[in-house]
C-alpha positions, 0 to 999 in steps of 0.5 A: 393870703393866710386863712385868717386874713382872708376871713377878715377880708370877707367878714371884716375885723371885729375891732374895726366893726366895734369902733365903727358902731361906737363912732355913731355915739361919738357923733351924737355926743359931739352934736350936743357940745355947743348947747351944753357950753351955753349952760350955767354951772348950776344948770349943767350940774342939774342934769344929774337930777334930771337923768336920775328922774328919767331912769326912774321913769323907765329909761335905761343907761344906754338911752342916757349915754350920749347926753351923760357923756356930753355933760361929763366932757363939759364938766371936765372942761370947766373943772379940770381944763381937760376936754375928752378926745373922741378916742377917749369917748370910744374908750368910755363907751367900751368901758360902759359896755363891760369890756376892756379898753386897750388904750396906749400909754398917755392916751388918758385912760384916767379921764376916759373912765369918768364917762362910764363912771358918772353914767353908771353911778346915776342908778345909785348902786355905786361904782368902784374904780380899782387901781393898783396902789394907794397913791394912784387911788388917792390921786385919781379920787382927788383929781377926777373927783372934781368932775363928779362933785361938780355934777352932784355925786359923792366920791369915796376913797378906800386905802390902807389904814382907814377905820370902820366909819371911814370905810362905811362912808367911802362905800356909801358914796356914788363913786369909790376909788380904791385898790384891788387888795382893799376891796377884796379884803373888805369883802372877806371881812364883811363875811365874817361879821356878827351883825349886819351894821358891821358890814361896809360894802354894798352889793357889787354893782359895777367896777372899772379895773385900771391896769386890768392885766396886772390885777386880773392876770398877773395877780390871778394866782395869788389869793387874798387870805385873812389869817389868824395865829396858828399854834405850830412850832417853828423849830423844824424850819431851823432844823431843815434849814441846816440839812438842805444846804448839805445836799448837792444840786443835780445829785441829791435834787433836780430843778425844773426851771421851766416848771419852777419845781424842785424834787429830791432824788433817792440819794437826797432823800436818804441823806435827809433821813440820815441827818434827821434820824428817821427811817422813812421820811414819807411814812404817815407819821412823818407827813409834817416833817416831809412837808417841811423838807420839801418847803426848805428845798424850795426855799433853798433852790428856787427862791433867790434873795434880791430877786424873789424877796429881799431881807430888810430890817430882819424881815423877809419881804416878797418882791412882786415878780411883775412890778418889782415892788416890795409887797409889805405885809404879804407872805408866802403860804404853806410854810414857804415864807417860814422856810425862807426866814430860816434860810436867811437866819431871821426871826420866823413868824408862826404859821397862821390859820386861814380864816377866809380867802378868795382869788381876784378872779372869783372876787371880780367875777361877782360884780354885776358888770365889770370893765377894765382898761390898760395899755396892753391887753390884746395878747391876753384876750383869750384869757380875758374872754374865757375867764371873765367874759370880757372882750378887748377893744383896741382904741385908736390913738389920738395921734399916730404913733411914730415911735421906732421899735428897733430890733433886739440885739443878742449877745452870747453872755450877760456880761457882753449884753450889759457892756453894750447896753451901758455903752448905748445909755452913755452915748444917749446921755452924752447928747442929753437924750432921756433914757428909761431902762427896764430891768426884771429884778432888783439885783439886775437894777443894782448891777446896771446902776454900778456899771453906769456909775463907773461910766459917769452916767448920773441916774435914778434907780427906782426901788419901788418902796414908795409909790408916790416917790416912784411916780414923781421920779417916773414923771421926770424920766422924759426930761433932758439928760434923765436916765432912770432905771426901773423894774418892769412896771414901776411908776405905772399909771404915771404919764411921762411928759417930754422936756423942752428940746427933747423931741429934737433929740429923738424923744424918750429912748427905752432900753430893755435889759431882758425879755420878760416871759410875757410879751405884754410886760415888754409892750408896757415898757415900750409904751412908756415912749411915744405918747400922743405922737411924741418921737421915741425909740426902744431896743431890747438887749438880750443874751443867751444866758437870759432865763427866757433864752436859756430855757425856751429859745436859744438853741437855734440862735446859739448854733448860728452864733457858733457856726459863724464863729462870733465873738462874745461882744459881737451881736446878732441883730435881725427881725427874724431873731425878734420874731423867734423870741416872740414865738418863745414868749407865746409858748410861755404865755400859753403855759402860764395861762394853763397854770392860771386856768388850772388854779381857777378850776380848782378854786372854782370848786372852793368858790361854789362852796364859799358862795353857798356858805356866805349866802346862807351866812348873809341870810342869818345875818339879815334874818329876824327869826332863825327858829324856822331855820333851826327846827328843820335841823332838829328834824334832820337830827331826829330822823338820823337818830331814828335811822340809827336806833329805830330802823324801819326794817327792825321789829320794835322790840329790837329797837335801842330805846336807851341809845336813842334817849342818850342821843337826843339828850346829847343834842336837845332833850333835857335830862329826864324828859324822855322815858323809855317806858313811854317810848315803847308804847308808841309806833315809829311815827309816834316816837318821831312826833314825841321826840319833836314835841319834846324839842319844841317844848324845850325850845319854848322853855328856853325862850321863856327864860331868856326872853324872845329878843335875847333868844333871837340874838342867841340863835344868830350868834350860835349859827354864825359862830358855828358856821365860821368855825367849821368853815375855817376847819374846812379851808384847812382840810381843802388845802391839804386835799389840794396839796396831795391830790396831784398824786392821784395821777399816778393811779391813772385818775384825773386829779381835778375830778377826784378833787371835786368828788372828795371836796363835795363829800367833805362839804356835805360832811361839814354841813352835817357837822354844822347842823349838829353843832348848831342844835347842840349849842342852841340848847346847851349854851347859857347866858351870864346872869346879872345880880338881879337875875335878868339876862345880860346882853347875848350878842358877841362883842366886835373887836375893832382892831381885828374885826373878829367876834369874841366867843359867846359867854357861858355860865359855868355854874349852871352847866347841866349834866348833859350839856357840853363841858365849859372846859372846852373838851367837847365832852358832856359835863357829866363825863368830864369835869362833872364826873370828878 
């Protein structure tokens, strides 16, 4: 007996122990059912107010769980005609406890979620239910919303295209359904506003993430980015798109398919330098050119049309590698998208500047409590636990699974594999058995579709362009005679119900045309068959030419086939082969986990800085009087000036009073307010106190001129605008640091440690620059005056379309000699336009 199995025998299985513990709650919930059935609708709905009162009196959500769950089950029975199974109660308890409920396809995750959603919404802090697309968010909010509304709770929906008022209202609801992208972008936008009333989200309280593996694992490497227009020219992309195709693979550049990287060789670099007419591509002056060259090479060698992206209406649109869906509006970062556009000869969109960004990993970790549900999570349990602190609980099925998972069949070539798969599909189609075919790319779907047409097999191909149409097609995939080709997870979240007479034909048959790098994705495809005790079967068709087999697992199998002298159309079918493939998948999963973990380790550095900036920004946003925050900055600047020009260890007669005066006038002192002869009479501490007194007087005078209300508004606007500007510049600088830090490994240094050290220094420098600019602007920015000399409104306006604030208004006619020049040069007026 393996050691692990021996330990399980002694201590018991954790999952079984969890199920046993939660079963006690299920018994309590079931015991309440008969009494609730006798209640009127009004009395049942009145339980919500009762629960809220009990919470206010000191009871906890855990205390209310059995009663609240029982109330939801009864409300669901009355409004939806659906009564939660006991296993759904187990799923609901798991979600309430802040874990991941792995529930098989067709076991009713959507309904199970209503239990913890209702319970956690009782405290009035809001619950978010996160789905993967707008269609599912809208469907579930309307469908399950009937239960919540019956019980007196409000329901909101966050999808693409809502205006500000609609978003604000949706987030104020007790329960809010929406997509992961929308929740994340709203968080970023909320941290870019100028006034608190422009924010839409409340504190992040409790979230249940549907298809949690898709959102928290598959999309973990892709950050959400809000960007603005950049200023760089696109000409270089066209130039490099003509140069790179002249290079030869293997000779001028090498491709590492396992790591998905490409690197130019010495000969490749030499050829590029010749075509570009530069002496050294990697000299400092050619940094931008070398970057464009590397991205053009990536676009040419690694990015494949109809697999990684499609060209539609003269636009390059990314294809999600996990779902096969087209990702409208999403673009590859760092110039890669522009390089692909140049490669395909379509219009190149300008590069953009990052205004704000966050990964899903760090966004969802901000919730006070997080839970998730999916049909496949156990294989990624270590990642969920280490990164999110989430345990996976496998919920038993309501009825035993009788689906037959047949061993994989392996052929020498892809051509032979497709012939065999088409033969089986045609045979099952002929007898009326429905078949769902899973592919890994659009190109593969089209190739298979063409083969089925030649064999007279009528079928649907999911191109994943419209979520609603996609869901409708998948829902019909279990009908007699239906053949449906879908990319990996297309139609996910949609139940496939078997048509009449189909169970007798063997149920839904799944054909996988390639193993994915992750066992979890394969399991998702398998899980579309055999719901709720239905019959069904699955089989994967593979070839030695498949990416997974070619890169990770085919050497031993290939040698066996060669020794046996097997022909192209002769397959190997054995459970040992299936196990060896799964071992290869485990290796890839471990590697991908390491990649995501490394991405997170780097992003955690950025996230700590983001939290500091956003926290301070929110204090400014919510604060009444920023003067008490600005004066410590003034004191810091005065101390820095004293250290520069009046050093303690230097005799007073050697102090540089003139430079000190100019320094202070640059930041806050009105011209002429500091006199050299006065300062020479003071001790060092007296000089400091005098400088501070001048600052206080100047500040008071500005407040008298502007009025207290306008001054408070000006303080906020200046602080927020300076912070936002410096933060955007810092994001760009951090991105450049991240790109080049890996080279430190050649110097026997740990890139991550080096990154943390330099990032800390850069952050400290940014904070210092922020303080200096805030002080400089607070004393220098003037407000436009109206004809009657009264000050106009000081706050920046809020653009409805892009959510960005306009710049504060400066009166150029009243610019003082020591103020910043209104032309935007960054120089003093007297040394710029005022000198002319």
